[in-house]
C-alpha positions as CSV (number, residue, x, y, z in Angstrom):
1,M,4.6,31.5,-35.6
2,E,2.8,28.2,-35.9
3,A,1.2,28.6,-32.4
4,Q,-0.1,32.1,-33.4
5,A,-1.7,30.8,-36.5
6,A,-3.3,27.9,-34.6
7,L,-4.7,30.3,-32.0
8,A,-6.0,32.7,-34.7
9,K,-7.8,29.9,-36.5
10,T,-9.2,28.5,-33.2
11,I,-10.7,31.8,-32.1
12,E,-11.7,32.8,-35.7
13,R,-9.4,35.9,-35.9
14,S,-6.7,36.8,-38.3
15,E,-3.1,35.9,-37.7
16,G,-2.3,39.6,-38.1
17,A,-4.6,40.5,-35.2
18,V,-3.1,37.9,-32.9
19,R,0.5,39.1,-33.9
20,K,-0.5,42.7,-33.0
21,W,-1.8,41.5,-29.6
22,L,1.4,39.7,-28.9
23,R,3.6,42.6,-29.9
24,G,1.5,45.0,-27.8
25,E,0.4,47.0,-30.9
26,S,-3.3,46.5,-30.1
27,E,-5.5,44.8,-27.5
28,P,-8.1,42.1,-28.0
29,N,-11.7,43.1,-27.2
30,V,-13.7,41.3,-24.5
31,T,-15.2,38.8,-26.9
32,D,-11.7,37.9,-28.2
33,L,-10.4,37.6,-24.6
34,R,-13.2,35.3,-23.7
35,S,-12.5,33.1,-26.7
36,V,-8.8,32.9,-25.9
37,C,-9.6,31.9,-22.3
38,E,-12.1,29.3,-23.4
39,Q,-9.7,27.8,-25.9
40,T,-6.6,27.8,-23.7
41,G,-8.2,27.0,-20.4
42,T,-6.8,30.2,-18.8
43,S,-8.6,32.6,-16.5
44,I,-9.3,36.0,-17.9
45,E,-7.8,37.7,-14.8
46,W,-4.5,35.9,-15.4
47,L,-4.5,36.6,-19.1
48,V,-5.1,40.3,-18.6
49,S,-3.1,41.1,-15.5
50,G,-0.9,38.0,-14.8
51,N,-2.4,37.8,-11.3
52,G,-4.6,35.0,-9.9
53,R,-4.6,31.4,-11.0
54,R,-3.5,30.7,-14.6
55,E,-6.0,27.8,-15.0
56,A,-9.6,28.8,-15.4
57,A,-12.1,27.5,-12.8
58,A,-14.0,25.7,-15.5
59,A,-10.9,24.0,-16.8
60,R,-10.0,22.7,-13.2
61,R,-13.3,20.9,-13.0
62,T,-13.6,17.4,-14.4
63,R,-15.4,17.5,-17.7
64,R,-18.8,15.8,-17.7
65,A,-20.1,13.9,-20.6
66,P,-22.6,15.9,-22.7
67,P,-26.2,15.0,-22.2
68,P,-27.6,12.5,-24.7
69,P,-29.2,14.0,-27.8
70,Y,-33.0,14.6,-27.6
71,Q,-35.1,11.7,-28.7
72,N,-38.6,12.3,-29.7
73,T,-40.9,9.7,-28.2
74,T,-43.9,8.5,-30.1
75,R,-47.1,10.1,-29.0
76,A,-50.2,8.1,-28.0
77,Q,-52.9,8.0,-30.7
78,V,-55.5,10.7,-30.3
79,D,-59.0,9.3,-29.5
80,S,-60.9,11.0,-32.3
81,Q,-64.3,9.9,-31.0
82,L,-63.6,11.4,-27.6
83,L,-62.3,14.6,-29.2
84,E,-65.3,14.9,-31.4
85,G,-67.6,14.4,-28.4
86,I,-65.8,17.1,-26.4
87,L,-66.0,19.5,-29.3
88,L,-69.7,18.7,-29.8
89,A,-70.4,19.3,-26.1
90,V,-68.6,22.7,-26.3
91,Q,-70.6,23.6,-29.4
92,E,-73.9,22.8,-27.7
93,E,-72.9,24.9,-24.6
94,L,-72.1,27.8,-27.0
95,R,-75.5,27.4,-28.6
96,H,-77.2,27.6,-25.2
97,T,-75.4,30.9,-24.5
98,G,-76.6,32.3,-27.8
99,L,-73.4,31.7,-29.9
100,D,-73.6,29.5,-32.9
101,L,-70.0,28.8,-33.9
102,P,-69.5,26.0,-36.4
103,L,-66.6,24.3,-34.6
104,L,-67.1,21.0,-36.4
105,K,-68.3,21.3,-39.9
106,T,-67.5,17.8,-40.9
107,V,-68.7,16.3,-37.7
108,H,-72.3,17.4,-38.3
109,A,-72.6,15.0,-41.1
110,R,-71.0,12.2,-39.1
111,R,-73.2,12.9,-36.1
112,D,-76.3,12.7,-38.3
113,L,-75.1,9.3,-39.6
114,V,-74.4,8.1,-36.1
115,R,-77.6,9.5,-34.5
116,P,-80.2,10.0,-37.2
117,Q,-82.8,12.5,-36.1
118,S,-86.4,11.2,-36.1
119,R,-88.6,12.7,-38.8
120,A,-92.1,13.5,-37.7
């Protein structure tokens, strides 16, 4: 009885469902069979029919250590002057093609500070 309860808890099913399977009153669905096989290390063929190898192929292989957890690396600082220059160049190209899209609203003021236009 204790083994039935442990199996039921491990595969997240009720003890009553596991008891019915063992008494032959009902059969587990495919998902439940898969869970039982994963938890017990048995092959589904052996569990269903009694034929083939008892031990699942995955259980026969040596277990590898899980990969290390993902570590976010720090990103390089964005060169804002370079980015500004690229966006300004794109904006100028768009103006030459007849499109006037304000890509950099705040940059216009900065550009005027950096390169004041001559007043005639």
